[in-house]
N, C-alpha and C positions, 0 to 999 in steps of 0.2 A: 534622565533617564523619560520621565512624567513631560518634560519638557517636547519631547523627542516626540513620545508620541501624538501631544496633543497635531504638534505638527505638521508631521505625518494623515493623520486624519481633518489636517485642514484642508491637506494641500488635495488626497480626495475628495473632499468635500467639492472642492472648487475647480479641478480637471478635469473629472472622469463624469464622460455625461452616458445617456444608453446609447448615445448615437455614435460612441466610439468604438475602432474594433472591440472586437472580441479576444480576451488574451487572461490566460489563465499562468502567474498570477499574477491581478490588477497591476500593474508595475506603479510606482510610488510618485511618480508624477506626468501626468499624461496630458500634456495639452495639442485642442486641436490646431491649426493652421487655416491663412482665409487661403485661397485657391484652386485650381484645380489639381484634379489630384494627381499624381507619377502612375501615368501608363506603362504595365513593365512590358518591356520590347521579350523576343525570345534569347537572344543573346540577354547577359544584366552583366557588361566590362567591370570589375574589380580589379581595385589595388590595396594593395597590402604592406606591411614594415618589412623591411630582411629578417625573419622569424621562423626557427625551423617547427616552434611549436606549432602557431599562430598559421601554417602553409599546410599543416598536416590538418588541423582542423577546417578551416576554412575549406581546403579541398573537400572533406568529410562531408561539411553545408553542402555543396555545390550538388554534393549526391545524389543526398537526402530532398531537396528542393528541386532538382529534376524527378525523383521520380515521385516525389507529391504533388509535380502539374504537371504528370504523362509525356514531361516533352517539351512543356510547352512554353518550359523558363529553362537556361541551361547558365551557368558559370563559368566566366573568359576570364582570367589573368590579364593583365596588360597594366603598361603603365600610365603614368600621363596623367592631366588634372584634370580628365572630360570622361575618365570612370565613371561609372552610374552608381559603383560601392565602392566608399572608400574608408576604409575600416584604418585607422591612427590607433596607434602607441599611448596616451599621459600617464606617468607615473604621479599627479596630480591627482589620480583618482586610487581609491581604495581595492581591494583585490578585488571584489565582486561587483566593485560598481561599474555601471555601461553606460551610456547614452545612442540615441537615435533621432537624426535628424529626417526627414522628410522632407525633399522640396519640391517642386515641379519634374525636374530635372535629375534628382541624384538623392542619392543613401546616402547617410553619414553616419559613420557608427568609430563612437571610441570604449578603449577599455585599456585597460593595463597591465590584466593576465587573460592568460587562456579560458578561468573561471569567469572574469569578466566577460569575454569574447564570446564566452559559450551560452550566458544567458542573454548575450544579444543577439546571439542564431536565430537563441529560442525561439525569440519573440518576434522576429523576422521572418520565419517557419509559420507559426501562429497566424500575422498579419497578414502574407500571402496567403495561408491555404484554409483562412477560417471565416476569408471571405468570396470574394470571386478568384478568386487565381488573375485577373485583371492588373487590378490596379493598386495603391495607398493612398488613403488618403494625407494629406501633407500634416504633419504633426508632429513633436520634438517628443520624446523620452527623455530622460534621463531620474535611471533610476540603483537601487541596491537594496540589500534586503538589510531588516532590522536583525538580526541575529545571524550570527556566523554559523551555527550548529542547528541544523536541518537533516534530517536522516533517518531511512530504514535500512533496520532491519535485521537480513535473513536467518533466518535457525534452518544453520545442514550441521546439525550435530544429533539431528534424529532420523529424516528423511535428508535423501541425495536432492542433490538441484541441477539441472543438467549446465556447463559451460554458456551454450543455449538462452539456457532462459536467463541466465546471470548478461551478457551484454545488449537479452531483451530489455531486463529492467532499468540498467546503465541507462541507455537510450531515454529512459523512461522519466530514466530522474535530469538529463540532461535537459530534456523538454521539457519538464514544470520546473528546475530551479531548483532542482533539490541537490542536498549540497554534498551527500555521502553515500554511502553504503554500506554497511558493520556487517561482517562475515562473524557469524556463531559456530565455530570452523569448528571445535570441539566441544562430548559432550557425554555422557552415559550407553549411549549408543552407538553412536559412532562418531567419527573424526575424516573429515574430510579433507584437510590441509597435509599433504605429501610428505613426508619429512623424511629423507632423508640421513638422518641422524641413528633417529627412528621407527625404519624400517614397516615394524608391522605396525602403526598405530594409521597409517592409513587402508582408505576405506575401498581405496580405487576405482573412485568414480573420474578423476578430477586429477591429471598428473601437473608435475610443479611444471611442463614445460606450459601444459594450460592457462595454469592460474598465472607466470610471466606475461603474454600474452592478455590477457583479462587485464591484467595492470597496464598494460599501453595501450589498451580500450579504452580504460576509464582515464583515464590522464589523459589522452585527443579528447577528450567532447567535457572535460573541466570534474567528475567525479571522482572523489575519491572515493577508496576502498583502507574500511575501519577493518584489522585483525583480531579478533577476539580469541583468547588462548583462559580459556575456566578455568582456575582455582582457586582453591582450592577443595573448593567444590562443585557436584559434577564432575566427576576427576577417575570415577572405575574402569573405564578404558585404559589410560595411565597408568594403573596402578597393574592395572590384570594385567598387559601386555610386558611389562619391564617391572615387576616389583622390588629387585636389584637394585634398583633407579630410584622407582619412585615411590617406594613405598606398597605396607598393604593396607592400609588405613588412610582415608584421608589427615590426621594428623602426624602417621609418619612423614606426609608428604610435609608439612608446613615444619618439621622438625630437624630434617637433614640434609647436612651440606648437599650430597649426592643428587638429595632431588632439587634443590636449589638451580645443583647444574645444569639439570637436566631443562627445568623450566626456564632459564637464560637460552639453552642452546636451543631451545622452540622457541623461543619468544629469536633471536640474534636470526633464524632460519625466517621466521612472516616476515619479518621486515626488509632482510633483502630483497624478499618480494613486492612486497604490498612498498614499497620506499618515499614513496609520496605524503605518505597519509602524515600527519604531526600525532593521531594518537595514534596508544597500544589498547586497548581493552585487553582484562586480566583477569574479566569474572567476576568474583570476590561475595559471589552469594553465595545463601543453602547452603552453607556449609556445617550438614547437620552433625551434629555429634565432634567436634572440632570447636574445642576451647576457643571463643572468642578470643584474649589475647595474643593466641597465635596466628589465628586468622589478621591481624592487626598487624603485626609482624612481618607476616609474609606481604600485605599489602605494601606497606614501607620498604621490603629492602627489594622489592620489583618498579617497586616506582624509583627508586632510587640510580638502580641498575636501568631501567629505560631513561631518566634524566640524565646521566651520564651520556646515552646512545642519541640525547636533543629530540626525544620524543615526552608527551604529557602522556600520562595516567587515567585512563577511564576502569571506572566497577562501578557494579550494580550495587545498593543496596543494597548492605550485608549488615556486619558487625557495629553496633554498638560505635562510639570512636575511641572512646576508650578515656583513658587521663597521662597525663606528663610523657616519660621518652616512651609508650604504648599508647599514644592517640595515631591515628591515623591521619598523615602530613597534609594542612591546612593542602597542600597543593592537588592533590589525586584529585580531581572531576567525579562529581555523583551522578550517577543515571536514579532519580529515582522514582520509584517503579508502585512502591505498595505503602510508603508513609507511615508503616506501622515501626518496625523497630529504629528504626533513626529516620524524624521526617523529615521534613525537606523545611521548614524553618531553621529545624534545631541545624542542620545542610548550613547555613546557611547562615547562622548566627555565628557557627564554628568556622570561618571563613572559605568553606567548601561554595568551588563553581559548581551547579546546578544545571540539570538537563532535564526534564520534563515529559519521562516516559510512563507518565499516570496509565491506570487501567483503563480508567472514564478522563475520556472518548480514546485512548491513545491503542492496546490491545489488541490485537490480529491474533486468536486463537483455533488454530485447525490441530483438534487436539490427538495426540499419539499416546497411544493406538486411537484406530480410525474409532472414536468413540462421540466424539461433540464437537459445538462448535460453538468461540464465542469469539462478538463485535460487535462495536454498537455498529448504527447506522450509517451511510453516509453524512445525510444532513445531519444528524445528531455530533457527531464528527463538527462538520462546517459551526455545525452554530453553539457550542460549547465548548469548542479548544481553548485551553485560557493556558495564558503562560503562569500569571502568577493561582493555578487552582489547583490540588493532586485529590485526585478524588478513587476510591476502588470500586468495583461494580459486586463484589459481596456485601450485601446485607447486615451478616454477621462481623462488619468490622467497622469500628467506628469510622471510616474517613469518607463510608458510603453515605451514612444521614451528616457527619460534622467534618467535610472537606477541608483539607488545610490551606489557609488561604495564605498570603505573606506577600507583603512589599512591594511593587514596583525597586527592584535595583540589578547591578548591572552584573553582579553572581547566578543569574538566570541566563543562560550562554544559549536554550535552544531546543529543541525537541528531538523525540528519537519515539519513529511508531515503529514496533516490533512484533514482524512476522514470527509465530514460533507454532514450531512445530508438526509445521503444514507441509502439501505434498506438493509437490511442481504442478497438478494437472488443477489445484484450486486455485495456484497462484493467482492468476490474470483476473476469475470472475470475482475474486474475493477479496482484492488488494486493492486492485486499481481504481476502482472507483472508491473508498474508502484515500487511498492515495494523492489523488487529487486532490478536495477538499484540503486536505492536509496541509501539501502543498503550496495553497493560499495561504494561507494562515500562519504557518510556520513563517511566511517573506516578511507576513505586516501584521503581527497581534494584532497592530490598532483597528486594524480596518475595520469600519463599517460594513454589518454584513448583510446581504439582503439573500436568500437562498434561493428564489426562483430567478433571482441576474446572474448567480454565479449557474448553475445548474442550465440556463441560456447559455450561458459564453461557452462554460467544458464542452456541450456538447456539440458545439463548433470547434473545438481545440480539441476534441477526440476526433473529429472526423482527417481530421489535420495530419493528427501524427499515425493514423490506420494510412492513410496514404501516403506519407512521407517513410516510411518505416516498414510496411508490408504488402507487399508488393498484389500478394493473393488474399479476394474477397473471398468471406463464406457463409454463405444465406442461408437462410432455411426459412420456408414457406409453413403457415402455417402455425404464430406457435402460439401456444394458449398466454402464455407470459414470458413476452420475449426479452426482459429484460434478467431473466433467469434459465432460456433459454427448453422450454420447457415443451413439451407437445403430444400429443394424441395418437398412438394406433401409427401412424407415421407420420414422417415429412422429408419432404423433397430438395435436396443440399446443392445449392448451386459454387462451385467454382466458379473466378473467376479474374481476370489484370484491365487494369484498364489500358486504354493500346498506344501505344507510344509513338509520335510524330514520328520517331529516326524508324521503327519499325514497330509490325502489329503483333498482338500476339500470339501470331506464329513460330512467333521466334523463339519464343520459351512454350518453356513443358512443363505442366504442373503437375507434381508427384502428390501422393495420401495418402494417410491413413483412416481407421476407422478404431483402433485399438487405442488411442493414445501415448504412440510410438512416432520418435521425429521418422521426418519420410526420406528418402533414400531413393540413389538413382532405379535400384530394386522396386521400390516399389511402386500400386498401380498409376499407371496414368490418369488422369483426368479427361475422359473424351464426353461427358454429356451427365447432366443430372444426376444423384444418385440419393436412392429413398432408404430410409431408413427407415426398418421397425422395431430396434430398440434403442436405450440408452447410448453414448457414444460419446469419445473423443476425436473428433474433426482433428486431423493437423492435414495442413496443404504450402508445399511452398516449392518455388519454383529455379528451374535451372536453365541455364542456357550453357547449351552445352553439356560440356560437368560442373560447371562451378550454381555453387546455390545464388540467388539474387535477394538481398534485405534478408529482411528475417520470415522463421517458417508464422505462417497462421495456424488458432487453435481455438477452438470451440468446442463449450462441452454441451451438450443436451441428451435433455433426461423427456423418457417416456411416462408417460402417467394413463393407469385404462383407471377410469372412471366409472362407477357405480351410478346406474340412472338413478337421481334423486332431486328433488325440488332448488337445493344450492347450486349444482352444479354445472359451474363455469360462469356463477349469478357473478357481479361484482363485490368487490367487499371494502371497508375500509378499514382505515384502527388510527386508537387514535394518539399512539405515540409511531414515529417513522418508523420504515423500514427499509429493505433496501438491498438488491443483488446481491446472492443466491437464494435470498431468502424473502423475498418481497412477497406481502400481507396477501396476494392473487395463490400462493401456496395453496390455501388453505381453505378455497372450490375449485382445484385445477383438475381433483379426483385421485391426485397421490398420496396411495398410503404408506411409503415406506417410511423407516420411523426415520434414515435424519433427511425427509424430504420435508423440515416443517419450515414455518416460518418465526422469527427470528425478531421477538420483539422489546424492548426497552425501555425504561426500566418502566417494570410489573410492580414495583413494591415505591414508596408505602400503595400508595391511591395503584389501582388492578388496570387492567389498560383495556379497553372496553373495542374488539371485534366487533364490527354489524354488516352483517348481510343483506343485500335484498334481494328478495323474492322476484322481485319485481312484478309483484297483484298480490294482491290478498289470496292467499293461497291456504290448503284445511287442513292443518297441522297433529301430526299425532307422536313421531319420533324425532329428536336428537341424535345423531351419532354423534361425540366427537373422537377423532383421533389424536392423542399427543404421544412426542418423545419421551418413552421409557429407556431406561439404563441403570441397571445396580440398585430395582426397587422407588427410581422414580418416580413422579407423577405431577400433574399436573394441576396447579389448583386453581377453580373457576366454577364460576353462577354461570346459570344460561336464562335470558329472559328473553321475549319476544314482545311484539308491535304494530298495528297494524299502522301507525301513521312516523315512525319513527321517533317519535318525542313520547310518548307518556308507554312505558317496557313492562312489564308485568314476569318476575321469575316466574321459573318452569321447574329446572331440573340445580340440584349444585352437585358440588364433589368436591368438598370443601377439609373433606378427613381423606388422609392414604387407603387408598382402598387394597384389598385384601390383592387381585392382580388388576398392576397398574400398567401391564402389556398390552390386554387387548383391549380394544374400539368403550367407550363407556357406553352405553344406548340409554338414553333419557324416553319413560315414554310417560306421557297422560292423557289426561284427555283431549278428545279432540277439538280445535284450536282456532279460532280464525287468524290469521300471520298472515302480515308479507316483509318481516324487518325481526331477525335472529342476532341478537349479542351476548355474545362469550363474555364474561368481563375475568381476565384472562390474572390472579394475584403470583404467576410465575409457576413454572415448577422447577420443584421441591425437589431436597434429597439428595442431585448431585454434583455436580456445579454450579455454583453462582445462582443461587432460589429468586434473581431478580428480573431474570428474561424467562419471555415468555413463550414456547414452543408448539406451536399445538399447529397440525402436519396436514390434518383434513376434519370438514365440518358435512356434516350430510343429514340433509332433514326431510321426512317425510308425510 
């Protein structure tokens, strides 16, 4: 493993230069070749093997290429040796490996499976869309992931997620070469899977036929859907709806043969729908009140059953491993997320394969119900994500200050980024900026990382992705914090489509909504820019006749009403990284909503320094600080001022819990000359994870 990582590093260091095309993730090996670039004609002739799966995928690839280039380049299948694009099957390549060779007159693509082919076509879309859309430099790419398990998990057991969003996500994963999506289908709040054996469980959102279609959609794009049935913990709805089958308690569920047969029936139904997945997830964590020996017996019983069906068993870090006949079978794969009750190094010692799903930096939590957000920044993910490091975000847990470090081993098979408890309207702004760095590092954890270079590349690949999959653009004017969609008073929103050579935008009709609902033919027709005077989730979809074209676009826009003060709209910097939709600029945007906070991490053990530049020396006598507060939580901080940005003097503190933490703290002092105001935050204390700063707004008078 160490030699393989070193080899990958040397290849990247020697082969990839700043002049190379913008690709995410960076290929394992990419070498520029001398000679003129390949100029792309309008018609890209293509030759491929006689394989139905390849044909379907390449048809989809051709559709996305056509949209991305506004009809300038169209794929056309043809025989003969002189096709511009040749796709070749090679059994010598591993499942996810591919190669691309670009000469002055041809592109040669080689893969062994649809997964490998999908990685190749994602690279081609980025090569064309991230540059000038007209040509590709001569180069050779030989690429494959260093890890087989690269997964995004979506929690569908707390809040519903539509089929449309899941299809958008599958295309996102295809484009950035993320291997799979895990659907957390069952929990205490809702059950998203439409069981025919137990129909009272279903939440009524996505039908069996829609899930079957989703499975086909994913397979055609080289993405695996992994279903999860959570037992014995988080099984309240199973037991509430069918107590005669699953019992009244979690302990009942583990001991009853009737319950076991019911669980196996549900697993059979899931395996029938998501048949392409080699993995089935059975939960296994947070089974509070259920004796650990019974938890282990259930895991082993279900593992044996799944193995008989040709499937591998996944579980969350749950009970301790046990001993003798009550030991969790070493074939069971563990997702290590807390490293508390069963640390990662012990899992590996006991022979388990392990997936890194550590809270820091991988957990994305949009807390249920709507009370909080917990996630690290995209830059933090890119710079700190490590296969061998298992760290928590909670200072009260040992692995915050003392992460578990394990030696490189083939027992570490990959990463999972979980999206917990989230609402659909928050998925894109919160998840996508964090999934992209995750995808690059998960593809090759030994990559030499440069965040500025990554940010430059990913900004271009995102333009290519949106052009390929989202025909309608949503543009808003005069945004205070563009990445977060913040505006003051009002904003003008324009919806547009790229003009296709085969027809003008008049051939299409854009329908839109501003309440977050999915547009239909009954929704308003876009005719001219819209003026928004309140916060809204704008969604827009193109229709050709009665048919939808591509994915619908969506954008959250947030209105603020800033109170005039010296800090309003002034630049602010942070000693910790931040990212949308919790950017550091939020603390001077004028907004005072309790959930409109800047999210900074880590604020412990050293405080985060937030510095506002007033633009010139001013006379200041009062500073107000708005901070997130719920259930008695409060922001712990001090306030300092400076005239030169170097020497700061403390003028106020809030280091102890106040009697009323919900009102803005007003700090008054004798008038003084100030240009820089610095908040030194020790984190938001007393609710969830004290290591995050959650400053909402700073006002200076």
